[in-house]
PAZAPA-4460 file (N, C-alpha, C; in steps of 0.05 Angstrom, whole numbers, plus 32768, in hexadecimal, padded with zeros to 4 digits):
% residues 264
    n_x    n_y    n_z   ca_x   ca_y   ca_z    c_x    c_y    c_z   seq   type   mol
   7A15   7F79   7D50   7A28   7F75   7D64   7A41   7F84   7D5A     1      X     A
   7A4E   7F93   7D6D   7A65   7FA4   7D67   7A7C   7F96   7D5C     2      X     A
   7A8B   7F9E   7D49   7AA3   7F90   7D3E   7AB9   7FA2   7D45     3      X     A
   7AD0   7F98   7D51   7AEA   7FA8   7D56   7B00   7F94   7D55     4      X     A
   7B15   7FA0   7D44   7B2F   7F91   7D3F   7B40   7F9F   7D52     5      X     A
   7B4B   7F92   7D66   7B5B   7F9D   7D7A   7B79   7F9D   7D72     6      X     A
   7B89   7FB3   7D77   7BA4   7FB2   7D71   7BB5   7FAB   7D88     7      X     A
   7BA7   7FA7   7D9F   7BB4   7FA1   7DB9   7B9D   7F95   7DC9     8      X     A
   7BA5   7F86   7DDF   7B90   7F7B   7DF2   7B86   7F90   7E05     9      X     A
   7B6C   7F8A   7E0E   7B61   7FA0   7E1F   7B6E   7F9F   7E3A    10      X     A
   7B68   7FB3   7E4B   7B79   7FB5   7E63   7B70   7F9F   7E77    11      X     A
   7B85   7F98   7E88   7B83   7F82   7E98   7B68   7F88   7EAE    12      X     A
   7B58   7F74   7EAF   7B42   7F74   7EC2   7B48   7F76   7EDD    13      X     A
   7B3D   7F86   7EEE   7B43   7F83   7F0D   7B39   7F6A   7F1B    14      X     A
   7B41   7F66   7F33   7B3A   7F4E   7F40   7B1B   7F4F   7F46    15      X     A
   7B0F   7F3A   7F42   7AEF   7F39   7F46   7AE7   7F35   7F63    16      X     A
   7AED   7F4D   7F73   7AE6   7F4C   7F90   7ACD   7F5B   7F91    17      X     A
   7ABE   7F57   7FA7   7AA6   7F66   7FAD   7AAA   7F86   7FAC    18      X     A
   7AC2   7F8F   7FB4   7AC7   7FAC   7FB4   7AC6   7FB6   7F97    19      X     A
   7AD5   7FA4   7F86   7AD9   7FAE   7F6B   7ABF   7FB1   7F5E    20      X     A
   7AA9   7FA0   7F63   7A92   7FA0   7F56   7A7D   7FAF   7F64    21      X     A
   7A85   7FBD   7F7B   7A70   7FCC   7F86   7A68   7FE5   7F7A    22      X     A
   7A4D   7FF3   7F82   7A45   8008   7F73   7A59   8023   7F76    23      X     A
   7A6B   8025   7F89   7A7F   8038   7F8C   7A9A   8032   7F84    24      X     A
   7A9B   801C   7F72   7AB7   8013   7F69   7AC4   8027   7F58    25      X     A
   7AB7   8038   7F49   7ABF   804D   7F37   7AAE   8061   7F36    26      X     A
   7AAB   806E   7F49   7A98   8086   7F4C   7A9C   809D   7F3A    27      X     A
   7AB8   80A3   7F38   7ABD   80BE   7F26   7AC2   80B5   7F0A    28      X     A
   7AC5   80C9   7EFA   7AC6   80C6   7EDE   7ADF   80BB   7ED3    29      X     A
   7AF4   80B8   7EE4   7B0F   80AD   7EDF   7B0D   808F   7EDB    30      X     A
   7AFB   8081   7EE8   7AFB   8064   7EE4   7B0A   8055   7EF7    31      X     A
   7B18   8061   7F08   7B26   8053   7F1D   7B45   8050   7F18    32      X     A
   7B53   8044   7F2C   7B71   8042   7F2D   7B7A   8031   7F18    33      X     A
   7B69   801A   7F14   7B6F   8006   7F02   7B74   8011   7EE6    34      X     A
   7B5F   8020   7EDE   7B5C   802E   7EC4   7B72   8041   7EBF    35      X     A
   7B7B   8052   7ED5   7B90   8066   7ECF   7BAA   8059   7ECE    36      X     A
   7BAB   8040   7ED8   7BC8   8031   7ED3   7BCF   8024   7EB8    37      X     A
   7BB7   8026   7EA8   7BBA   8019   7E8E   7BC1   8030   7E7B    38      X     A
   7BD6   8028   7E6B   7BE1   803D   7E59   7BCE   8042   7E41    39      X     A
   7BC0   802E   7E39   7BB0   8030   7E21   7B95   8036   7E26    40      X     A
   7B89   804B   7E17   7B6C   8050   7E1C   7B59   803D   7E0B    41      X     A
   7B49   8031   7E18   7B36   801B   7E0A   7B1D   802B   7E00    42      X     A
   7B17   8026   7DE8   7B01   8033   7DD9   7AE9   8026   7DE2    43      X     A
   7AD1   8037   7DDF   7AB4   802F   7DE6   7AB0   8014   7DD1    44      X     A
   7ABB   8013   7DBA   7AB4   7FFE   7DA7   7AC3   7FE6   7DB5    45      X     A
   7AD8   7FE6   7DBF   7AE6   7FCD   7DCD   7AD5   7FC4   7DE2    46      X     A
   7ACE   7FD8   7DF2   7ABD   7FD2   7E0B   7AA5   7FC1   7E04    47      X     A
   7A96   7FCE   7DED   7A7F   7FC1   7DE5   7A83   7FA7   7DDA    48      X     A
   7A98   7FA2   7DCC   7A9F   7F87   7DC1   7AA5   7F75   7DD6    49      X     A
   7AB4   7F7D   7DED   7AB9   7F69   7E01   7A9E   7F5E   7E11    50      X     A
   7A8D   7F74   7E14   7A74   7F6D   7E24   7A62   7F59   7E11    51      X     A
   7A62   7F61   7DF6   7A52   7F52   7DE3   7A5C   7F37   7DE5    52      X     A
   7A77   7F32   7DE1   7A85   7F17   7DE2   7A7A   7F09   7DFE    53      X     A
   7A7D   7F17   7E13   7A74   7F07   7E2B   7A56   7EFF   7E2B    54      X     A
   7A46   7F10   7E1C   7A2C   7F08   7E1B   7A28   7EF0   7E06    55      X     A
   7A36   7EEF   7DF2   7A32   7EDD   7DDE   7A3D   7EC1   7DEB    56      X     A
   7A53   7EC3   7DFB   7A61   7EAA   7E08   7A50   7EA0   7E20    57      X     A
   7A3A   7EB0   7E24   7A28   7EA5   7E3C   7A36   7EAC   7E59    58      X     A
   7A45   7EBE   7E5A   7A52   7ECB   7E73   7A44   7EE1   7E7F    59      X     A
   7A32   7EED   7E71   7A21   7EFE   7E7D   7A01   7EFA   7E74    60      X     A
   79F6   7EED   7E86   79DB   7EE3   7E81   79C4   7EFB   7E7C    61      X     A
   79AF   7EF5   7E70   799A   7F09   7E6E   7992   7F13   7E8B    62      X     A
   798E   7F2C   7E8B   7988   7F39   7EA8   799E   7F42   7EB6    63      X     A
   79B6   7F3C   7EAF   79CE   7F44   7EBE   79CF   7F64   7EBD    64      X     A
   79D2   7F71   7ED1   79D8   7F8D   7ED5   79F3   7F93   7ECD    65      X     A
   79F6   7FAA   7EBA   7A12   7FB1   7EB4   7A16   7FCE   7EBE    66      X     A
   7A26   7FCD   7ED4   7A2A   7FE4   7EE5   7A40   7FF8   7ED4    67      X     A
   7A39   800F   7ED0   7A4C   8021   7EC5   7A65   8024   7ED5    68      X     A
   7A61   8025   7EF1   7A78   8026   7F02   7A8A   8010   7EFE    69      X     A
   7A7C   7FF7   7EFE   7A91   7FDB   7EFE   7AA0   7FDD   7EE2    70      X     A
   7A8F   7FE8   7ECA   7A9E   7FE4   7EB3   7AB4   7FFA   7EB1    71      X     A
   7AB3   8010   7EBC   7AC6   8024   7EBD   7ADF   801B   7ECB    72      X     A
   7AD9   800D   7EE0   7AEE   8001   7EF4   7AFE   7FEA   7EE1    73      X     A
   7AEE   7FD9   7ED5   7AFC   7FC7   7EC4   7B0E   7FD0   7EAE    74      X     A
   7B04   7FE5   7E9F   7B11   7FF0   7E87   7B22   8009   7E8D    75      X     A
   7B1D   8014   7EA4   7B2F   802A   7EAB   7B27   8042   7E98    76      X     A
   7B0C   8049   7E94   7B01   805B   7E82   7AED   806B   7E92    77      X     A
   7AE6   8081   7E86   7AD0   8093   7E8D   7AB3   8088   7E8B    78      X     A
   7AA3   808E   7E99   7A86   8086   7E97   7A7A   808F   7E7C    79      X     A
   7A85   80A6   7E71   7A7E   80AC   7E55   7A81   8098   7E42    80      X     A
   7A9C   808D   7E45   7AA1   8079   7E30   7A90   805F   7E37    81      X     A
   7A90   805A   7E52   7A7A   8043   7E55   7A60   8044   7E4B    82      X     A
   7A53   805B   7E4C   7A38   8061   7E41   7A39   805F   7E26    83      X     A
   7A4D   8067   7E17   7A50   8066   7DF9   7A4F   8047   7DF2    84      X     A
   7A5D   8035   7E01   7A5E   801B   7DFD   7A42   800E   7E01    85      X     A
   7A35   8017   7E16   7A1C   800A   7E1A   7A05   8012   7E07    86      X     A
   7A09   8027   7DFD   79F6   8036   7DE8   79FC   8022   7DCD    87      X     A
   7A13   801C   7DC7   7A19   8006   7DB1   7A09   7FEC   7DB6    88      X     A
   7A0B   7FE1   7DCD   7A02   7FC7   7DD3   79E4   7FC8   7DD2    89      X     A
   79D8   7FE0   7DDD   79BC   7FE5   7DDB   79B1   7FE5   7DBF    90      X     A
   79BE   7FF2   7DAD   79B6   7FF1   7D93   79B6   7FD6   7D85    91      X     A
   79C8   7FC6   7D8E   79CB   7FAB   7D85   79B7   7F95   7D93    92      X     A
   79AB   7FA1   7DA5   7992   7F94   7DB2   799C   7F7F   7DC7    93      X     A
   79B5   7F80   7DCD   79C4   7F72   7DE0   79BE   7F77   7DFC    94      X     A
   79BB   7F95   7E02   79B4   7F9D   7E1B   799F   7FB1   7E1A    95      X     A
   798F   7FB4   7E31   797D   7FC6   7E32   7982   7FDA   7E48    96      X     A
   797E   7FF4   7E42   7982   800A   7E56   7967   8012   7E60    97      X     A
   7964   800C   7E7B   794B   800F   7E88   794C   8027   7E9C    98      X     A
   793B   803B   7E98   793A   8051   7EAC   793A   8047   7EC8    99      X     A
   794C   8055   7ED9   794D   8050   7EF5   7959   8035   7EFB   100      X     A
   7960   8024   7EE7   796E   800C   7EEC   798A   8006   7EDE   101      X     A
   798D   8018   7EC9   79A6   8018   7EBA   79A3   8001   7EA4   102      X     A
   79BD   7FF6   7E9F   79BE   7FE5   7E87   79BE   7FC8   7E91   103      X     A
   79AB   7FB9   7E84   79AA   7F9C   7E88   79AB   7F8A   7E70   104      X     A
   79B8   7F75   7E70   79B9   7F64   7E5B   799D   7F5D   7E54   105      X     A
   7997   7F5E   7E39   797A   7F59   7E2F   796F   7F3E   7E3C   106      X     A
   7954   7F3F   7E3D   7947   7F23   7E42   7931   7F23   7E2D   107      X     A
   7938   7F13   7E18   7924   7F16   7E01   790A   7F08   7E07   108      X     A
   78F4   7F0E   7DFD   78DB   7F01   7E00   78D9   7EEC   7DF1   109      X     A
   78C3   7ED8   7DF3   78C0   7EC3   7DE4   78B9   7ECB   7DC6   110      X     A
   78A9   7EE2   7DC5   78A2   7EED   7DAB   78B9   7EF6   7D9D   111      X     A
   78CB   7F03   7DAA   78E5   7F0C   7D9F   78F7   7EF6   7D94   112      X     A
   78F7   7EE2   7DA5   7907   7ECA   7D9E   7900   7EBD   7D87   113      X     A
   78E3   7EBB   7D85   78D8   7EAF   7D69   78E0   7EC2   7D50   114      X     A
   78DD   7EDD   7D56   78E4   7EED   7D40   78FE   7EED   7D38   115      X     A
   7910   7EEB   7D4A   792F   7EEC   7D46   7933   7ED3   7D32   116      X     A
   792A   7EBD   7D38   7930   7EA5   7D2A   791F   7EA4   7D0F   117      X     A
   7908   7EB4   7D0D   78F9   7EB5   7CEF   790B   7EC8   7CE0   118      X     A
   7916   7EDF   7CED   7927   7EF1   7CDB   793F   7EE2   7CD5   119      X     A
   794B   7ED1   7CE4   7963   7EC5   7CDC   795F   7EB4   7CC8   120      X     A
   794A   7EA6   7CC7   7946   7E92   7CAE   7941   7EA3   7C95   121      X     A
   7937   7EB8   7C96   7936   7EC8   7C7C   7951   7ED0   7C72   122      X     A
   795F   7EDC   7C86   7979   7EE9   7C7E   798E   7ED4   7C78   123      X     A
   798B   7EBF   7C87   79A1   7EAB   7C84   799A   7E99   7C69   124      X     A
   7983   7E9B   7C63   797B   7E8D   7C49   7989   7E9A   7C30   125      X     A
   7989   7EB7   7C34   7997   7EC6   7C1E   79B6   7EC4   7C1F   126      X     A
   79C0   7EC2   7C39   79DD   7EBD   7C3E   79E6   7EA2   7C30   127      X     A
   79D7   7E8F   7C33   79DB   7E75   7C26   79DB   7E75   7C08   128      X     A
   79C5   7E83   7BFE   79C4   7E87   7BE1   79DD   7E95   7BD5   129      X     A
   79E4   7EAA   7BE2   79FC   7EBA   7BD9   7A16   7EAA   7BDB   130      X     A
   7A16   7E9A   7BF1   7A30   7E8D   7BF9   7A32   7E77   7BE3   131      X     A
   7A1E   7E68   7BDC   7A1F   7E53   7BC7   7A25   7E5E   7BAC   132      X     A
   7A1C   7E73   7BA5   7A1F   7E81   7B8B   7A3C   7E8C   7B8A   133      X     A
   7A49   7E96   7B9C   7A63   7EA1   7B9B   7A7A   7E9D   7BAD   134      X     A
   7A75   7E87   7BB9   7A8A   7E7D   7BCF   7AA4   7E79   7BC0   135      X     A
   7ABB   7E7E   7BCB   7AD5   7E79   7BBC   7ADD   7E5F   7BD0   136      X     A
   7AF3   7E50   7BC2   7B00   7E3A   7BD2   7B09   7E43   7BEC   137      X     A
   7B13   7E5A   7BF1   7B1E   7E65   7C0B   7B06   7E67   7C1F   138      X     A
   7AEF   7E6E   7C13   7AD6   7E70   7C23   7AD0   7E58   7C32   139      X     A
   7ACF   7E41   7C20   7AC9   7E28   7C29   7ADD   7E1E   7C3D   140      X     A
   7AF7   7E26   7C37   7B0C   7E1C   7C4A   7B09   7E2B   7C65   141      X     A
   7B00   7E44   7C63   7AFE   7E53   7C7F   7AE7   7E45   7C8E   142      X     A
   7AD4   7E3C   7C82   7ABD   7E30   7C91   7AC3   7E14   7C99   143      X     A
   7AD0   7E06   7C87   7ADD   7DEB   7C91   7AEE   7DED   7CAA   144      X     A
   7AFD   7E01   7CAB   7B11   7E03   7CBF   7B02   7E0C   7CDA   145      X     A
   7AEB   7E1D   7CD5   7ADA   7E23   7CED   7ACC   7E08   7CF5   146      X     A
   7AC2   7DFA   7CE5   7AB5   7DDE   7CEF   7AC6   7DCE   7CFE   147      X     A
   7AE1   7DCA   7CF4   7AF2   7DBD   7D02   7AFB   7DC8   7D1D   148      X     A
   7AF8   7DE1   7D23   7AFD   7DED   7D3E   7AE2   7DE5   7D50   149      X     A
   7ACC   7DEA   7D40   7AB3   7DE1   7D51   7AB9   7DC2   7D5A   150      X     A
   7AC0   7DB4   7D49   7ABF   7D95   7D51   7AD7   7D93   7D66   151      X     A
   7AEC   7DA3   7D66   7B00   7DA1   7D7E   7AF5   7DA9   7D96   152      X     A
   7AE0   7DBA   7D99   7AD5   7DC4   7DB3   7AC4   7DB3   7DBB   153      X     A
   7AB9   7D9D   7DAA   7AA6   7D8A   7DB0   7AB2   7D72   7DBF   154      X     A
   7ACB   7D6E   7DBE   7ADB   7D59   7DC8   7AD6   7D58   7DE8   155      X     A
   7ACF   7D42   7DF3   7AC8   7D40   7E10   7AE0   7D4A   7E22   156      X     A
   7AF7   7D47   7E19   7B0E   7D52   7E2B   7B12   7D6F   7E2A   157      X     A
   7B03   7D7C   7E1B   7B06   7D9B   7E1B   7AEE   7DA6   7E24   158      X     A
   7AF1   7DB5   7E3B   7AD7   7DC5   7E47   7AD9   7DE2   7E3E   159      X     A
   7ACB   7DE7   7E28   7AC8   7E00   7E1A   7AAC   7E06   7E14   160      X     A
   7A99   7E02   7E28   7A7C   7E07   7E1F   7A76   7E20   7E14   161      X     A
   7A81   7E38   7E21   7A77   7E51   7E15   7A86   7E55   7DF9   162      X     A
   7A9E   7E50   7DF8   7AAB   7E50   7DDF   7A9D   7E44   7DC9   163      X     A
   7A94   7E29   7DCF   7A86   7E17   7DBD   7A6D   7E26   7DB5   164      X     A
   7A5D   7E31   7DC3   7A45   7E41   7DBE   7A4D   7E56   7DAC   165      X     A
   7A5E   7E65   7DB0   7A66   7E7C   7DA0   7A6F   7E71   7D85   166      X     A
   7A81   7E5E   7D82   7A88   7E51   7D6A   7A74   7E49   7D58   167      X     A
   7A5E   7E3C   7D64   7A48   7E34   7D56   7A39   7E4A   7D48   168      X     A
   7A34   7E60   7D56   7A29   7E79   7D49   7A38   7E86   7D37   169      X     A
   7A51   7E88   7D3E   7A65   7E93   7D2A   7A64   7E88   7D10   170      X     A
   7A60   7E6F   7D0B   7A5E   7E60   7CF1   7A4E   7E6F   7CDE   171      X     A
   7A37   7E78   7CEA   7A22   7E87   7CD8   7A2B   7EA3   7CD4   172      X     A
   7A3A   7EB0   7CE7   7A47   7ECA   7CE1   7A5C   7ECA   7CCD   173      X     A
   7A70   7EB8   7CCD   7A82   7EB3   7CBA   7A78   7EAD   7C9D   174      X     A
   7A67   7E9C   7C9B   7A57   7E99   7C81   7A4E   7EB1   7C78   175      X     A
   7A41   7EC4   7C84   7A35   7EDC   7C7D   7A4B   7EEF   7C74   176      X     A
   7A5F   7EF0   7C81   7A78   7F01   7C7D   7A82   7EF9   7C62   177      X     A
   7A82   7EE0   7C5B   7A90   7ED9   7C42   7A7F   7EE0   7C2A   178      X     A
   7A65   7EE9   7C2C   7A57   7EEF   7C15   7A5B   7F0E   7C0E   179      X     A
   7A68   7F1B   7C1D   7A71   7F36   7C16   7A5D   7F4E   7C1A   180      X     A
   7A44   7F47   7C27   7A32   7F5C   7C2A   7A35   7F63   7C48   181      X     A
   7A41   7F78   7C4E   7A47   7F80   7C66   7A2C   7F86   7C77   182      X     A
   7A1C   7F92   7C6C   7A02   7F95   7C7C   79F5   7F7C   7C83   183      X     A
   79F4   7F68   7C70   79E6   7F4E   7C77   79F5   7F40   7C8E   184      X     A
   7A14   7F40   7C8D   7A23   7F36   7C9E   7A1F   7F3F   7CBB   185      X     A
   7A1A   7F5E   7CBD   7A17   7F67   7CD6   79FA   7F62   7CE2   186      X     A
   79E6   7F5E   7CD3   79CA   7F55   7CDB   79CD   7F38   7CE4   187      X     A
   79DC   7F28   7CD5   79DE   7F0C   7CE1   79EC   7F0B   7CFB   188      X     A
   7A03   7F1C   7CFE   7A12   7F1B   7D15   7A00   7F25   7D2E   189      X     A
   79EF   7F37   7D2B   79DE   7F40   7D41   79CB   7F2C   7D47   190      X     A
   79BF   7F1F   7D32   79AB   7F0C   7D3B   79B8   7EF1   7D46   191      X     A
   79D0   7EED   7D41   79DD   7ED4   7D4F   79E0   7EDC   7D69   192      X     A
   79EC   7EF2   7D6E   79F1   7EFB   7D8A   79D7   7EFB   7D9B   193      X     A
   79C0   7F04   7D90   79A4   7F05   7D9C   799F   7EEB   7DA3   194      X     A
   79A3   7ED6   7D90   799B   7EBA   7D93   79A9   7EAD   7DA8   195      X     A
   79C2   7EB8   7DAF   79D1   7EAE   7DC7   79C5   7EB7   7DE1   196      X     A
   79B5   7ECD   7DE2   79A9   7ED6   7DF8   798E   7EC5   7DFF   197      X     A
   7984   7EC1   7DE8   796C   7EAF   7DE7   7970   7E94   7DF0   198      X     A
   7987   7E88   7DEA   7990   7E6F   7DF1   7995   7E6E   7E0E   199      X     A
   79A1   7E86   7E19   79A5   7E87   7E34   798D   7E87   7E46   200      X     A
   7977   7E96   7E3D   7962   7E9A   7E4D   794E   7E83   7E4C   201      X     A
   794C   7E76   7E35   7938   7E5E   7E30   794A   7E44   7E32   202      X     A
   7944   7E32   7E40   7952   7E18   7E40   7951   7E0D   7E24   203      X     A
   796A   7E01   7E1E   796D   7DF5   7E02   7977   7DD9   7E06   204      X     A
   796B   7DC6   7DEF   7976   7DAC   7DEF   7988   7DA8   7DD8   205      X     A
   798F   7DBE   7DCB   79A1   7DBD   7DB2   79B8   7DAE   7DB7   206      X     A
   79BF   7D9A   7DA6   79D9   7D8B   7DA5   79EE   7D97   7D96   207      X     A
   7A01   7DA1   7DA3   7A17   7DB0   7D93   7A23   7D9F   7D7D   208      X     A
   7A25   7D83   7D81   7A2F   7D6F   7D6D   7A1D   7D72   7D55   209      X     A
   7A04   7D73   7D59   79F1   7D75   7D45   79F3   7D8E   7D33   210      X     A
   79F4   7DA5   7D43   79F8   7DBD   7D35   7A11   7DBB   7D22   211      X     A
   7A27   7DB1   7D2C   7A3F   7DB1   7D1D   7A3C   7D9F   7D04   212      X     A
   7A2F   7D88   7D08   7A2C   7D77   7CF3   7A1A   7D83   7CDD   213      X     A
   7A08   7D94   7CE6   79F5   7DA0   7CD2   7A08   7DB7   7CC4   214      X     A
   7A16   7DC3   7CD0   7A28   7DD9   7CC2   7A38   7DCB   7CAF   215      X     A
   7A44   7DB4   7CB4   7A54   7DA4   7CA1   7A42   7D9B   7C88   216      X     A
   7A29   7D92   7C8E   7A14   7D8A   7C79   7A11   7DA1   7C66   217      X     A
   7A0A   7DB7   7C75   7A05   7DD0   7C64   7A1C   7DD8   7C50   218      X     A
   7A34   7DD7   7C5C   7A4C   7DDF   7C4A   7A4E   7DCE   7C32   219      X     A
   7A48   7DB3   7C3A   7A4A   7D9E   7C24   7A36   7DA3   7C0E   220      X     A
   7A1C   7DAA   7C13   7A08   7DB1   7C03   7A0F   7DC9   7BEF   221      X     A
   7A1B   7DDE   7C00   7A24   7DF6   7BF1   7A39   7DEF   7BDD   222      X     A
   7A4D   7DDF   7BE2   7A60   7DD7   7BCE   7A52   7DC8   7BB5   223      X     A
   7A3C   7DBD   7BB8   7A30   7DB1   7B9E   7A24   7DC7   7B92   224      X     A
   7A21   7DDF   7B9A   7A14   7DF3   7B8C   79F7   7DF5   7B8C   225      X     A
   79EC   7DE5   7B9E   79CE   7DE2   7B9D   79C2   7DF7   7BB0   226      X     A
   79BA   7E0F   7BA8   79B2   7E24   7BBC   7999   7E1C   7BCA   227      X     A
   7985   7E12   7BBB   796D   7E0B   7BCA   7970   7DF6   7BE0   228      X     A
   797E   7DE3   7BD9   7986   7DCD   7BEE   7994   7DD8   7C07   229      X     A
   79A8   7DEC   7BFF   79B7   7DF9   7C14   79A3   7E09   7C26   230      X     A
   7993   7E18   7C1C   7980   7E28   7C27   796D   7E16   7C3B   231      X     A
   7961   7E01   7C2E   7953   7DEB   7C41   7964   7DE2   7C58   232      X     A
   7981   7DDE   7C54   7991   7DD6   7C6A   7993   7DEA   7C80   233      X     A
   7994   7E02   7C7A   7997   7E18   7C8C   797C   7E1A   7C9B   234      X     A
   7966   7E1D   7C8D   794C   7E1F   7C98   7946   7E08   7CAD   235      X     A
   794E   7DF1   7CA6   794B   7DD9   7CB7   795C   7DDD   7CD2   236      X     A
   7973   7DE5   7CCB   7986   7DE6   7CE3   797B   7DFE   7CF5   237      X     A
   7971   7E13   7CEB   796B   7E2A   7CFE   7950   7E24   7D0A   238      X     A
   793B   7E15   7CFD   7924   7E09   7D08   792A   7DF7   7D1F   239      X     A
   793B   7DE5   7D1A   7944   7DD2   7D32   7950   7DDF   7D4B   240      X     A
   7962   7DF3   7D45   7969   7E01   7D5C   7955   7E11   7D6B   241      X     A
   7944   7E1D   7D5C   792C   7E2C   7D6A   7918   7E17   7D78   242      X     A
   7917   7E00   7D6D   7904   7DED   7D79   790E   7DDF   7D94   243      X     A
   792B   7DE1   7D93   7938   7DD6   7DAC   7936   7DE8   7DC4   244      X     A
   792B   7E00   7DBE   7927   7E13   7DD4   790F   7E11   7DDF   245      X     A
   790D   7E10   7DFE   78F3   7E0C   7E0A   78E8   7E2C   7E10   246      X     A
   78DE   7E35   7DFA   78D3   7E50   7DFD   78BB   7E57   7E0F   247      X     A
   78B0   7E40   7E19   789B   7E43   7E2F   78A5   7E3D   7E4C   248      X     A
   78C1   7E3F   7E4C   78CC   7E36   7E69   78E2   7E49   7E6E   249      X     A
   78DB   7E64   7E6C   78EE   7E78   7E74   78F6   7E78   7E91   250      X     A
   7910   7E79   7E97   7916   7E76   7EB7   7923   7E8F   7EBE   251      X     A
   7920   7E99   7ED8   792C   7EAF   7EE2   794B   7EAC   7EE2   252      X     A
   7957   7EBF   7EDA   7974   7EBE   7ED9   7982   7ED2   7EF0   253      X     A
   7993   7EC5   7F02   799D   7ED3   7F19   79B0   7EEB   7F09   254      X     A
   79AF   7F00   7F1A   79C3   7F15   7F10   79DE   7F0F   7F1A   255      X     A
   79F4   7F12   7F03   7A0B   7F0B   7F0B   7A1C   7F26   7F0E   256      X     A
   7A31   7F25   7F1C   7A40   7F3D   7F1B   7A52   7F40   7F02   257      X     A
   7A50   7F57   7EF7   7A5F   7F5F   7EDF   7A7E   7F55   7EDD   258      X     A
   7A89   7F5F   7EF4   7AA8   7F5B   7EF3   7AAF   7F3D   7EF6   259      X     A
   7AA0   7F2E   7F05   7AA4   7F12   7F06   7AA0   7F05   7EEE   260      X     A
   7A89   7F0B   7EE1   7A82   7EFC   7EC7   7A95   7F03   7EB3   261      X     A
   7AA1   7F1C   7EB2   7AB7   7F20   7E9C   7AD0   7F14   7EA7   262      X     A
   7AD5   7F0F   7EBA   7AED   7F03   7EC4   7AEE   7EE5   7EC0   263      X     A
   7AD4   7ED8   7EBC   7AD4   7EBC   7EBE   7ADF   7EB1   7EA5   264      X     A
***
């Protein structure tokens, strides 16, 4: 999953009208009037990060068509830059580029879903062992703060469903980043993003409160320095999340308009 640190916010998105989303919304390479009005050029990496975030937050469901013209209109960039962003997302397995159809948000198969969770268990077992062995007090504080934010989004008065799901996945990414192995953290980040796609495509009975409780218990075991017990906690957590998916009940996902999804 692409990582980008922005020095300034992305360009203002246009009104989500049918005209803005139509196939002729940004027919030329200039990306439309909205893009030309923006003083700062947006990079392909930033575009890829925005789309990846929308996918992880479940605002762009599997099967959604990503129109180059609509993206060019949203960001005020050329189709060349849009294609570069889509290629990045394709390498991260978040989208598929299909001949004669264009770019579509990926629709993981049941086999792929099982493989993703199997690989996560292997990689995140190593993350937990490394974290238990070398975590510093500030690493524990960072993850404790993360759990506190998770709990805040679980309050009934707060309606942050998509943000809540992203936070639960981000716990795993933050822990991986703490161990100092950049490649390992990137792999975990990609697999967590793909897990979000899987959870969108296949109905899940996962209880967010339960996931947050399990994160807290995992951190408690890591503090004790018991690596084997911590690995067992992580494996049990990932197995429970996978078991909550109805992998035999894939449902068709209606195609959403890209601009409306990004504006929601």
